C-alpha positions, 0 to 999 in steps of 0.5 A, spaced: 499 499 500 502 507 498 503 511 504 504 519 502 503 525 506 501 531 505 506 536 506 504 544 509 503 547 501 499 541 498 494 542 505 494 550 504 492 550 497 487 542 499 483 549 504 485 554 498 478 552 495 481 554 488 481 547 484 486 550 479 492 547 485 494 539 482 493 537 490 485 537 487 488 532 482 492 529 485 487 527 492 482 525 487 486 519 483 488 516 490 484 510 491 483 510 497 483 502 499 491 503 495 492 509 498 493 511 505 494 519 506 497 522 512 497 530 515 502 532 519 500 536 526 506 540 525 501 543 518 495 543 522 498 547 525 501 551 521 494 551 518 490 554 523 496 559 525 496 562 518 488 562 517 489 566 524 492 571 521 487 572 515 483 579 517 476 578 513 472 574 518 467 571 513 474 568 510 477 565 515 471 562 518 471 558 510 478 557 511 478 554 518 471 550 516 475 547 510 481 545 515 476 542 520 472 539 515 478 535 512 482 533 519 474 530 521 474 526 514 482 523 515 482 515 518 484 514 525 492 515 526 492 520 519 494 525 524 502 524 524 503 527 533 511 529 535 514 522 537 520 519 539 522 517 533 520 524 529 525 527 534 530 521 532 529 523 525 530 531 527 537 529 530 539 526 523 536 533 519 539 538 523 545 535 522 545 535 514 550 541 513 547 546 510 540 548 511 536 547 506 533 552 502 526 552 498 521 556 494 518 563 498 511 562 497 512 554 496 512 555 489 517 555 483 519 562 481 518 564 487 525 566 490 528 561 494 528 562 503 531 557 508 527 552 510 522 554 517 523 548 523 516 547 522 517 545 515 523 540 516 519 538 522 515 535 516 520 533 512 522 530 519 515 526 518 516 523 512 523 521 513 521 517 519 515 515 518 517 512 512 512 516 507 511 519 500 512 527 500 506 530 496 508 537 493 509 541 488 517 542 486 522 544 491 529 546 491 531 541 498 528 535 495 536 534 492 537 535 499 534 530 502 534 525 496 541 522 500 537 520 507 531 517 504 526 523 501 521 521 497 516 526 494 511 525 488 512 532 485 506 536 483 506 540 477 504 547 479 
């Protein structure tokens, strides 16, 4: 059975309600009996933080409701907590010689920036749980290929 972890960017794209993002097609094409899809508690926390920063109350409520619905529809055990196995993998990830870089907005063509600790924790979750990370192409994918990271690259 294939097992995948949605990146924070993929979760945020799914919340947006815009079917132009590749995550919609990817999720639609997954067969539930053949695929397990996970979300990191870190990504959910970051999504909640991002939603809290939305000024328009109606839009903030729409995003919050969409996140609640996604989380409620996940199968039991599909939200990955930070556990001992992740802590051990995190120590190895922190040992990477240079800080990995990703695209500023999570989109190819935007400037490259260092990954935040939260973004690195999501990569760590994929490594620790041996899951394929699902997200648009990122510069740091090559940094972690030698550490066992597999990525299902979404189109823009």
